[in-house]
C-alpha positions in Angstrom: 0.0 0.0 0.0 1.2 3.5 -0.8 0.7 6.6 1.4 -2.4 7.7 -0.5 -4.1 4.2 -0.1 -3.2 4.2 3.6 -4.8 7.6 4.1 -7.9 6.6 2.3 -8.1 3.4 4.4 -7.6 5.4 7.6 -10.5 7.7 6.7 -12.8 4.8 5.9 -11.9 3.2 9.3 -12.4 6.5 11.1 -15.9 6.8 9.5 -16.7 3.2 10.5 -15.6 3.8 14.2 -17.6 7.0 14.5 -20.7 5.6 12.9 -20.5 2.4 15.0 -19.9 4.1 18.3 -22.8 6.6 17.5 -25.3 4.1 16.3 -24.7 1.8 19.2 -24.1 4.5 21.8 -20.9 2.6 22.6 -18.2 4.2 24.8 -14.9 4.4 23.0 -13.2 1.9 25.4 -15.9 -0.7 25.0 -15.8 -0.4 21.2 -12.0 -0.6 21.3 -12.2 -3.8 23.3 -14.6 -5.4 20.8 -12.4 -4.4 17.9 -9.2 -5.5 19.5 -10.7 -9.0 20.2 -11.9 -9.3 16.6 -8.5 -8.3 15.4 -6.9 -10.9 17.5 -9.2 -13.6 16.0 -8.6 -12.3 12.5 -4.9 -12.5 12.9 -5.1 -16.0 14.5 -7.1 -17.2 11.5 -4.6 -15.6 9.1 -1.7 -17.2 10.9 -0.2 -13.8 11.8 -1.1 -13.8 15.5 2.6 -13.8 16.6 3.4 -10.7 14.4 0.2 -9.0 15.5 1.1 -9.4 19.2 4.6 -8.0 18.4 3.0 -5.0 16.7 0.7 -4.5 19.8 3.7 -4.6 22.1 5.6 -2.1 20.0 2.7 0.2 19.8 1.9 0.0 23.5 5.5 1.0 24.3 5.6 3.9 21.8 4.9 7.4 22.9 1.4 8.7 22.3 1.3 11.1 19.4 -1.1 14.0 20.0 -2.2 15.8 17.0 -5.0 18.4 16.6 -4.4 18.9 12.9 -5.9 15.5 11.8 -9.0 14.6 13.8 -11.0 11.4 13.1 -12.8 11.9 9.8 
């Protein structure tokens, strides 16, 4: 994927997250838990669970980037 495709995908995911949270009146943390569980299952089925867990570990140790210039779409 190139940068343009990644930006497009990010926008689509942002839209999905906002719509889902709004439609179901779901708090962000609860929605995050459901999505994380589904991502774990997806990666287990795709035989990439080990790499996904490494990714989660790397992301959880990285500093949080705060940006006001690019809110969720």
